[in-house]
VOTORVEX-258926 format. One line per 10 residues: number of its first residue (from 1); their letters; for each residue x, y, z of C-alpha. Coordinates in nm, 2 decimals, always signed. Each point is the difference from the previous one (the first is absolute). Layout:
VOTORVEX-258926
NUM	a	X/Y/Z ~ ...
//
This chain:
VOTORVEX-258926
1	mtadgsitfv	-0.37/+5.46/+5.12 ~ -0.26/+0.27/+0.07 ~ -0.03/+0.32/-0.19 ~ +0.20/+0.19/+0.26 ~ +0.19/-0.27/+0.19 ~ +0.10/-0.36/+0.04 ~ -0.14/-0.31/+0.16 ~ +0.22/-0.21/+0.22 ~ -0.11/-0.35/+0.11 ~ +0.16/-0.18/+0.29
11	dqtgstnadl	-0.06/-0.35/+0.13 ~ -0.01/+0.10/+0.36 ~ +0.06/+0.31/+0.22 ~ -0.09/+0.12/+0.34 ~ -0.22/+0.29/-0.12 ~ -0.02/+0.17/-0.34 ~ -0.10/+0.32/+0.18 ~ +0.30/-0.02/+0.24 ~ +0.23/-0.07/-0.30 ~ -0.11/+0.31/-0.19
21	vaalksaklp	+0.01/+0.22/+0.32 ~ +0.36/-0.11/+0.05 ~ +0.08/+0.07/-0.36 ~ -0.14/+0.35/+0.03 ~ +0.23/+0.06/+0.29 ~ +0.30/-0.12/-0.19 ~ +0.17/+0.08/-0.33 ~ -0.22/-0.24/-0.19 ~ -0.29/+0.23/-0.05 ~ -0.31/-0.17/-0.16
31	regdwliarr	-0.18/+0.22/-0.25 ~ -0.37/+0.06/-0.01 ~ -0.15/-0.29/-0.20 ~ +0.25/-0.26/+0.13 ~ -0.15/-0.31/+0.16 ~ +0.14/-0.27/+0.23 ~ -0.21/-0.32/+0.00 ~ +0.07/-0.30/+0.22 ~ -0.12/-0.36/-0.05 ~ +0.03/-0.05/+0.37
41	qvagrgrqgr	+0.02/+0.26/+0.28 ~ +0.10/-0.10/+0.35 ~ -0.03/+0.32/+0.19 ~ -0.29/+0.18/-0.17 ~ -0.20/+0.26/+0.19 ~ -0.34/+0.16/-0.03 ~ -0.15/+0.31/+0.15 ~ +0.06/+0.08/+0.36 ~ +0.30/-0.24/+0.01 ~ -0.20/-0.32/-0.06
51	ewfdgsgnfm	+0.17/-0.30/-0.15 ~ -0.10/-0.09/-0.35 ~ -0.02/-0.36/-0.12 ~ +0.30/-0.10/-0.22 ~ -0.24/-0.13/-0.26 ~ +0.19/-0.22/-0.24 ~ -0.20/+0.02/-0.32 ~ -0.14/+0.34/+0.10 ~ +0.10/+0.34/-0.13 ~ +0.25/+0.19/+0.23
61	gstvvaihrs	+0.15/+0.31/-0.14 ~ +0.10/+0.36/+0.06 ~ +0.06/+0.31/-0.20 ~ +0.10/+0.36/+0.06 ~ -0.18/+0.34/-0.08 ~ +0.19/+0.33/+0.02 ~ -0.22/+0.27/+0.15 ~ -0.02/+0.32/-0.20 ~ -0.12/+0.34/+0.15 ~ -0.31/-0.01/-0.22
71	dppasslgfv	-0.10/-0.35/+0.11 ~ -0.29/-0.08/+0.23 ~ +0.10/-0.11/+0.36 ~ +0.24/-0.29/+0.00 ~ -0.22/-0.20/+0.23 ~ -0.28/-0.01/-0.26 ~ +0.22/-0.23/-0.21 ~ -0.16/-0.28/+0.20 ~ -0.33/+0.07/-0.19 ~ +0.20/-0.02/-0.33
81	aalavartld	+0.15/-0.33/+0.09 ~ -0.33/-0.14/+0.12 ~ -0.17/+0.09/-0.32 ~ +0.28/-0.14/-0.21 ~ -0.02/-0.33/+0.18 ~ -0.39/+0.00/-0.03 ~ +0.02/+0.06/-0.38 ~ +0.26/-0.27/-0.04 ~ -0.22/-0.25/+0.19 ~ -0.30/+0.10/-0.21
91	eelegaaavq	+0.20/-0.09/-0.31 ~ +0.11/-0.33/+0.14 ~ -0.33/-0.11/+0.15 ~ -0.21/+0.10/-0.30 ~ -0.31/+0.04/+0.21 ~ +0.03/-0.32/+0.19 ~ +0.01/+0.19/+0.33 ~ -0.07/+0.35/+0.13 ~ +0.30/+0.22/+0.07 ~ -0.06/+0.28/+0.26
101	lkwpndvlie	+0.20/+0.24/+0.21 ~ +0.00/+0.08/+0.37 ~ +0.15/+0.31/+0.15 ~ +0.29/+0.08/+0.02 ~ +0.13/-0.24/-0.27 ~ -0.13/-0.35/+0.04 ~ -0.08/-0.19/-0.31 ~ -0.27/-0.27/+0.04 ~ -0.12/-0.29/-0.21 ~ -0.36/-0.10/+0.10
111	ggkaagllle	+0.06/+0.18/+0.34 ~ +0.33/-0.18/+0.08 ~ +0.33/+0.19/+0.03 ~ +0.19/-0.08/-0.32 ~ +0.29/+0.25/+0.02 ~ +0.23/+0.18/+0.24 ~ +0.15/+0.34/-0.08 ~ +0.27/+0.19/+0.18 ~ +0.13/+0.36/-0.06 ~ +0.33/+0.12/+0.14
121	mvdrtvvigm	+0.15/+0.35/-0.05 ~ +0.37/+0.06/-0.06 ~ +0.07/+0.37/-0.04 ~ -0.21/+0.10/-0.30 ~ -0.05/-0.35/-0.13 ~ -0.27/-0.25/+0.09 ~ +0.06/-0.38/+0.00 ~ -0.32/-0.19/-0.07 ~ -0.03/-0.37/+0.08 ~ -0.27/-0.22/-0.13
131	gvnlarapei	-0.08/-0.36/+0.10 ~ -0.28/-0.16/-0.20 ~ -0.15/-0.35/+0.08 ~ +0.01/-0.19/-0.33 ~ +0.06/-0.36/+0.10 ~ -0.07/+0.00/+0.37 ~ -0.16/+0.21/+0.27 ~ +0.16/+0.04/+0.34 ~ -0.19/-0.07/+0.32 ~ -0.05/+0.33/+0.19
141	pgrqtacvae	-0.17/-0.03/+0.34 ~ -0.33/+0.18/-0.01 ~ +0.02/+0.08/-0.37 ~ -0.15/-0.17/-0.31 ~ +0.26/-0.04/-0.27 ~ -0.02/-0.10/-0.37 ~ +0.21/-0.08/-0.29 ~ -0.04/-0.02/-0.38 ~ +0.04/-0.38/-0.01 ~ -0.33/-0.03/+0.19
151	hirkvpevee	-0.19/+0.14/-0.30 ~ +0.17/-0.10/-0.32 ~ +0.17/-0.32/-0.13 ~ +0.32/+0.16/-0.15 ~ +0.18/+0.22/+0.24 ~ +0.23/+0.25/-0.16 ~ +0.37/-0.06/+0.03 ~ +0.18/+0.27/+0.21 ~ +0.18/+0.14/-0.31 ~ -0.32/+0.02/-0.20
161	fanviishfa	-0.18/+0.17/+0.29 ~ +0.29/+0.24/+0.05 ~ -0.03/+0.13/-0.36 ~ -0.37/+0.08/+0.04 ~ +0.03/+0.16/+0.35 ~ +0.30/+0.22/-0.10 ~ -0.20/+0.13/-0.30 ~ -0.31/+0.08/+0.20 ~ +0.21/+0.17/+0.27 ~ +0.18/+0.22/-0.25
171	emlawwrsgg	-0.34/+0.10/-0.15 ~ -0.15/+0.08/+0.35 ~ +0.31/+0.19/+0.10 ~ -0.02/+0.22/-0.31 ~ -0.37/+0.06/+0.07 ~ +0.08/+0.10/+0.36 ~ +0.25/+0.25/-0.12 ~ -0.20/+0.15/-0.29 ~ -0.35/-0.01/+0.15 ~ +0.07/+0.05/+0.36
181	ldpvleafla	-0.14/-0.19/+0.30 ~ -0.37/+0.06/-0.05 ~ -0.06/-0.25/-0.28 ~ +0.22/-0.26/+0.17 ~ -0.21/+0.03/+0.32 ~ -0.32/-0.02/-0.21 ~ +0.12/-0.32/-0.16 ~ +0.10/-0.14/+0.34 ~ -0.35/+0.08/+0.15 ~ -0.17/-0.15/-0.31
191	rsihavgsav	+0.17/-0.34/+0.10 ~ -0.03/+0.05/+0.38 ~ -0.16/-0.29/+0.19 ~ -0.14/+0.27/+0.23 ~ -0.25/+0.24/-0.15 ~ -0.01/+0.35/+0.13 ~ -0.26/+0.01/+0.28 ~ +0.06/-0.36/+0.11 ~ +0.08/-0.09/+0.36 ~ +0.37/-0.07/+0.06
201	svhdtdgsrv	+0.25/-0.03/+0.28 ~ +0.36/+0.11/-0.01 ~ +0.28/-0.17/+0.21 ~ +0.25/+0.28/+0.06 ~ +0.38/-0.06/+0.01 ~ -0.02/+0.04/+0.38 ~ -0.23/-0.29/+0.03 ~ -0.32/+0.21/+0.07 ~ -0.32/-0.06/-0.20 ~ -0.24/+0.27/-0.12
211	sgtfaglepl	-0.33/-0.06/-0.18 ~ -0.21/+0.22/-0.22 ~ -0.11/+0.03/-0.37 ~ +0.23/+0.02/-0.30 ~ -0.01/+0.37/-0.11 ~ +0.25/-0.03/-0.30 ~ +0.36/+0.10/-0.04 ~ +0.19/+0.33/+0.06 ~ +0.07/+0.15/-0.35 ~ +0.34/+0.12/+0.12
221	dgalrlrlad	+0.15/-0.34/+0.07 ~ -0.27/-0.27/+0.01 ~ -0.02/-0.02/+0.38 ~ -0.32/-0.17/+0.13 ~ -0.29/+0.22/+0.11 ~ -0.20/-0.17/+0.28 ~ -0.34/+0.15/+0.10 ~ -0.04/-0.05/+0.37 ~ -0.33/-0.05/+0.19 ~ +0.00/+0.37/+0.11
231	gscrviragd	+0.02/+0.12/-0.36 ~ +0.36/+0.11/+0.01 ~ +0.25/-0.13/-0.26 ~ +0.33/-0.16/+0.10 ~ +0.28/-0.02/-0.25 ~ +0.21/-0.32/+0.03 ~ +0.33/-0.04/-0.19 ~ +0.11/-0.35/+0.12 ~ -0.19/-0.31/+0.13 ~ -0.20/-0.31/-0.10
241	ld	-0.35/+0.04/-0.12 ~ -0.28/-0.25/+0.07
//
């Protein structure tokens, strides 16, 4: 049990996110703090509709957050989730490998993608899915991937890892609500693999690519600020950063 909800483990499901979305649309309303965690997931999805590796031995779970009027933008919960995953990996790796972040919410171990995060809105509730590579890393064309097992001998069991990540997520969520978005974005930038002023390219959702320098994050919602060659600044809210 968590302080405010419950943890449900299932051996297999299609998608923990889809299960919670369906529950929110039915009479079985999950409460904030409830978690659904699968030992195997056969229809998992990542951002922009990508498939996500079923990852037996990896962490695959979802939770819900009720959005209050005083909360920062719901989309910024991606930064909260990424920081919670990063802090959990710090604890598990104990300095054996560097954990960094890449906008909008990629978590990296030694430069390889180690986690997938997905946010879905249902009325005033956000379902947050997290997939973390513990035992194995999937092969993603054109992407370096990583897992915890590559860096330490004893990989945490899913149940053990769940308790740690749930605790860190609860702490980060409370911080997001009490301190606002600014300190969350500062913490994200402090871990960013791209320093402000570095050359980057963004692959937009329409398939186009634009290059410039990383000019930080919008304080309102954490959108990417890209400084173009002509000196103008373009604000990007979705895409992949290289």
